[in-house]
VEXDREN-2710 file (C-alpha; in Angstrom, 1 decimal):
% VEXDREN-2710
k/r/px/py/pz
1/UNK/34.1/-69.7/46.6
2/UNK/32.5/-72.9/47.7
3/UNK/29.8/-74.2/45.4
4/UNK/26.3/-73.9/46.8
5/UNK/24.6/-77.2/47.4
6/UNK/21.4/-77.5/45.5
7/UNK/18.6/-79.4/47.2
8/UNK/15.5/-80.9/45.7
9/UNK/11.8/-81.1/46.6
10/UNK/9.6/-83.6/44.7
11/UNK/5.8/-83.3/44.5
12/UNK/3.0/-84.9/42.6
13/UNK/0.7/-82.6/40.6
14/UNK/-2.9/-83.1/39.6
15/UNK/-1.7/-84.5/36.2
16/UNK/-0.3/-87.4/38.3
17/UNK/3.3/-86.6/37.3
18/UNK/6.0/-86.1/39.9
19/UNK/7.9/-82.9/39.5
20/UNK/11.3/-81.9/41.0
21/UNK/12.0/-78.4/42.2
22/UNK/15.7/-77.7/42.4
23/UNK/16.2/-75.3/45.3
24/UNK/19.0/-72.9/44.8
25/UNK/18.1/-70.1/47.2
26/UNK/19.6/-66.6/46.7
27/UNK/19.2/-66.0/50.5
28/UNK/22.5/-64.0/50.8
29/UNK/21.3/-61.4/48.2
30/UNK/19.8/-58.7/50.4
31/UNK/18.5/-56.9/47.3
32/UNK/16.8/-60.1/46.0
33/UNK/14.5/-60.8/48.8
34/UNK/13.5/-59.9/52.3
35/UNK/11.3/-61.7/54.8
36/UNK/7.7/-60.9/54.1
37/UNK/6.0/-58.3/56.2
38/UNK/2.8/-60.3/55.5
39/UNK/2.4/-64.0/56.2
40/UNK/2.2/-66.5/53.3
41/UNK/-1.5/-66.6/53.9
42/UNK/-1.8/-63.1/52.5
43/UNK/-0.1/-63.9/49.2
44/UNK/-2.8/-63.3/46.6
45/UNK/-1.0/-63.0/43.2
46/UNK/1.1/-65.2/40.9
47/UNK/2.7/-63.0/38.3
48/UNK/4.2/-64.6/35.2
49/UNK/7.5/-63.1/33.8
50/UNK/10.0/-64.0/31.1
51/UNK/13.7/-63.8/31.9
52/UNK/14.3/-61.5/28.9
53/UNK/17.3/-63.5/27.7
54/UNK/17.5/-64.5/24.1
55/UNK/18.3/-67.9/22.8
56/UNK/17.9/-71.2/24.7
57/UNK/18.0/-69.8/28.2
58/UNK/17.9/-72.2/31.2
59/UNK/16.4/-72.1/34.7
60/UNK/19.7/-73.1/36.2
61/UNK/21.6/-70.2/34.6
62/UNK/19.1/-67.7/36.0
63/UNK/19.0/-69.2/39.5
64/UNK/22.8/-69.2/39.4
65/UNK/22.8/-65.6/38.4
66/UNK/20.6/-64.6/41.3
67/UNK/22.7/-66.7/43.7
68/UNK/26.0/-65.2/42.6
69/UNK/25.1/-61.6/42.1
70/UNK/24.4/-60.2/45.6
71/UNK/23.5/-56.7/44.6
72/UNK/20.9/-57.3/41.9
73/UNK/17.7/-55.5/42.7
74/UNK/15.6/-58.2/41.0
75/UNK/14.4/-61.8/41.5
76/UNK/11.8/-64.4/41.2
77/UNK/10.7/-67.3/43.4
78/UNK/10.6/-69.9/40.6
79/UNK/12.2/-70.2/37.1
80/UNK/11.0/-72.7/34.6
81/UNK/12.8/-73.4/31.3
82/UNK/11.7/-74.9/28.0
83/UNK/12.6/-78.4/29.1
84/UNK/10.2/-78.1/32.1
85/UNK/13.1/-77.9/34.6
86/UNK/12.1/-76.0/37.7
87/UNK/14.5/-74.0/39.9
88/UNK/13.4/-72.1/43.1
89/UNK/15.4/-69.0/44.0
90/UNK/13.3/-67.6/46.8
91/UNK/11.4/-69.3/49.6
92/UNK/7.7/-68.8/49.8
93/UNK/8.4/-66.8/53.0
94/UNK/10.6/-64.4/51.0
95/UNK/9.5/-61.3/49.2
96/UNK/11.4/-61.3/45.9
97/UNK/11.8/-58.0/44.2
98/UNK/10.0/-58.8/40.9
99/UNK/7.0/-56.5/40.5
100/UNK/7.9/-53.4/42.4
101/UNK/8.8/-50.0/41.0
102/UNK/7.0/-47.4/39.1
103/UNK/4.3/-47.7/36.5
104/UNK/5.6/-47.5/33.0
105/UNK/4.8/-44.1/31.4
106/UNK/2.6/-45.1/28.5
107/UNK/1.2/-48.4/29.9
108/UNK/-2.4/-47.0/29.9
109/UNK/-2.2/-47.0/26.1
110/UNK/-1.3/-50.7/26.0
111/UNK/-3.7/-52.0/28.7
112/UNK/-0.9/-52.6/31.3
113/UNK/-0.7/-51.6/35.0
114/UNK/-4.2/-52.6/36.0
115/UNK/-2.9/-54.3/39.2
116/UNK/-0.6/-51.4/40.1
117/UNK/-1.0/-50.7/43.7
118/UNK/-2.7/-54.0/44.3
119/UNK/0.0/-56.6/43.6
120/UNK/3.4/-55.8/45.1
121/UNK/6.6/-57.6/46.1
122/UNK/5.1/-58.7/49.5
123/UNK/1.8/-60.3/48.4
124/UNK/3.0/-62.3/45.3
125/UNK/5.0/-65.4/44.3
126/UNK/6.6/-64.9/40.9
127/UNK/7.3/-67.4/38.1
128/UNK/9.9/-66.6/35.4
129/UNK/9.8/-68.5/32.1
130/UNK/13.2/-68.9/30.6
131/UNK/13.7/-69.1/26.8
132/UNK/10.4/-67.7/25.7
133/UNK/11.7/-64.5/24.1
134/UNK/12.7/-66.4/20.9
135/UNK/10.6/-69.5/21.4
136/UNK/7.0/-70.4/22.2
137/UNK/6.5/-72.1/25.6
138/UNK/6.8/-75.8/25.2
139/UNK/4.4/-78.5/26.4
140/UNK/6.9/-79.4/29.1
141/UNK/7.2/-75.8/30.2
142/UNK/3.5/-75.3/30.3
143/UNK/2.9/-78.5/32.3
144/UNK/5.7/-77.5/34.8
145/UNK/4.2/-74.0/35.1
146/UNK/0.8/-75.4/35.9
147/UNK/2.3/-77.8/38.5
148/UNK/4.2/-74.9/40.1
149/UNK/1.1/-72.9/40.4
150/UNK/-0.6/-75.8/42.1
151/UNK/2.4/-76.1/44.4
152/UNK/2.2/-72.4/45.3
153/UNK/-1.5/-72.5/45.9
154/UNK/-1.1/-75.5/48.2
155/UNK/0.9/-73.3/50.6
156/UNK/-0.5/-69.9/49.8
157/UNK/-4.2/-70.7/49.6
158/UNK/-5.3/-67.1/48.7
159/UNK/-3.0/-67.0/45.7
160/UNK/-5.8/-67.3/43.1
161/UNK/-5.0/-64.4/40.7
162/UNK/-2.6/-65.3/37.9
163/UNK/-1.3/-62.2/36.1
164/UNK/1.6/-60.9/34.0
165/UNK/4.3/-58.5/35.2
166/UNK/2.8/-56.3/32.5
167/UNK/-0.5/-56.2/34.5
168/UNK/1.3/-54.6/37.5
169/UNK/3.7/-52.0/36.0
170/UNK/3.0/-52.1/32.3
171/UNK/6.5/-53.5/31.6
172/UNK/6.7/-55.6/28.4
173/UNK/7.0/-58.8/30.4
174/UNK/6.4/-61.5/29.5
175/UNK/7.2/-60.0/26.1
176/UNK/5.2/-62.5/24.0
177/UNK/2.1/-62.1/26.2
178/UNK/2.1/-58.3/26.8
179/UNK/0.1/-55.5/25.3
180/UNK/-3.2/-55.3/23.5
181/UNK/-1.8/-57.2/20.4
182/UNK/-0.8/-60.2/22.6
183/UNK/-3.9/-60.3/24.8
184/UNK/-5.4/-63.4/22.9
185/UNK/-2.1/-65.3/23.2
186/UNK/-2.0/-64.5/27.0
187/UNK/-5.6/-65.7/27.5
188/UNK/-4.8/-68.9/25.6
189/UNK/-1.6/-69.5/27.7
190/UNK/-3.4/-68.7/30.9
191/UNK/-6.1/-71.3/30.1
192/UNK/-3.3/-73.9/29.7
193/UNK/-1.7/-73.2/33.1
194/UNK/-4.8/-73.0/35.2
END
């Protein structure tokens, strides 16, 4: 199998730093993404996830997984690791399967699922944070997340609502920011990335 060429996109964020997005599109994975039924202009949500992998997980490893596993019914547009490295797996014109599915059974007890039926795979651009199951987000990861949100909002101007996967289905994702017990940690993190 020929190795996929990874391209780059550089952009300057409001913090005056130049960020590089490594584009490693999983476009051959029909379960990963489909062309949006709605235009980019209708994207309203930016859900935050964690990759769920323990240890020092990388954005590259996750992008590579999505690229090489053609029948995985999961995905995300952007993956950011603890070092602030950014990979893009889905185009903004793709609907990545990242927040769909059913509501978790007991999510009403934990405060999750409040955006169920509002945010879906076709009106969102997802960001996965790698390495935060065992580690707190680093300053580099936080800065890169804030920059990616700016980048998304430049092209998807109505994408103003930053939420957790937990807020859509009640899934414990991102793990360290989900549930009533972690509500304060989520609000503090959200303040840093806005």
